[in-house]
C-alpha positions, 0 to 999 in steps of 0.5 A: 744354838737355837733361837726359837725357830732359828738354828745358828752355826758360827762358821769362819774364813780363817784369820787376817791382820789389819793395822792396829792404828787404823782399827782404833782410830784416835784411840792411843796405842798404849790403850788399845794394845793392852786389849789387842797386841800388835805384831812387828808390823803394827797389825792386830789379829782379826777373825772372819766370823760368819753365821749360818742360819737354819729355818725350815728348808732355808739356809742363810749365810751372813757375810762370806769372809775374805775368799781365795782370789787374792795374790801373794802380795795381798795375802802377805799384807793382810797375813791371811791364814787358817787351814780351814776356810769358809767352804770347809767350815760350812762342810764341817757344820754339816752342809754343802755349798749347794744347801745355802739358799740365801746370802745376806751381806752387811756390806761389800768390803773385801773381808765381808764378801770374798766368798760370794764368788770363786774361780772356775777356770777362767771364769768367776762364778757364784760360790753358792749356786742355789742362793739369792744374794741380798745387798743394800742398793746404796752399798752397791751404788757406792761400791761401783763408784767409791771415794778415793779414801775407801776404793781399796776396800772394794773388789768388783770381782766379789759382786759383779759376777752375781749381777751377771748371773742374775742372783741379786736381791737389792733392798733399801733400808731393811730386808728380811730374806728369811722370817726372823733374820732382818738386815737393818741399815746402820750408817757409820762405817759407811753410809749403807752398812747393815747389822743383822737382827736374829729373832726366831720367836723364842726368848733368846735373840741375837744380833750380828754386829758387822763393823758397828762393833767389830771386836769386844775391844770396840765396845766403848762408845768413842772407840771407833775405827779409822776406817769409818767414813762417818765416825760420829754416826758410828758413835750415835748408833752404838749409843742407840743399840748397846744399852738396848742389847745389854738390857735385853741380854741379847746374844751378840756376834762379833764378826772380827773378834778371834777370842770372843765371837759370842758374848752378852753385854753387862752394863757396869755403870753408865756408858761402860759395858763388859763382854760376857763370853758365851760358853766361857766359865770366866767372869765378864771381861772389862772392855773399857769406859766410854771416856777412854780414847776421846 
């Protein structure tokens, strides 16, 4: 998919599951389960949709999935599956791990940065040997001293080896590792998470939503995750960005949606959007009104 000077490839790290109640916060289960059915352990199916961006001689990867450094208990809790993991997905897109020149991380939760590193015998080393890794400075500072509430989401083996290797680029509010690929700090899920805006100079533009809107089921303004440290800021940022993206007909990339990774928004009426899947012949899929769930 081309956006002017940018070429996009969706690559993934397989599926996983998280508790549905945690994923939808105060939204009652009878409402969210109609959109995301839960299994016998109350978990919903999620994806790890990452993006490779080509521009000239650069190849940039946005987020790196869950990785393969976890024990059997962790894999069972999160139902990590998928025969094709991120390295294989990148190879299927026609690239080698050595081709990646930049890795841009929206934040450092385990499901967004797991393939930053890999095991090499007794060592843990960068997975992408020729890449610079771009991370918001505030996110690194918090990851090193997380709160009791979110400490389980941070695994130092996913980023500390990068600092030891000297391959990290820290930024403050925004970063543009490659022209047309811009990370913008968007608080809510935590204080320093970023979304990524993709603008290659053509009419088509895109946005990678990270955990601002993890799936199309989270489009209603008050449908925010129980994982969010600052849920009111999440709502404020959704109110800021979603109407703009709907008006622009911007292509949206939903990082955790296994069914609709790519969509455009249609505003049906004030504060109510529908996700129009890209490449799907079906009509726009209603995703709920803002008044539902709170």
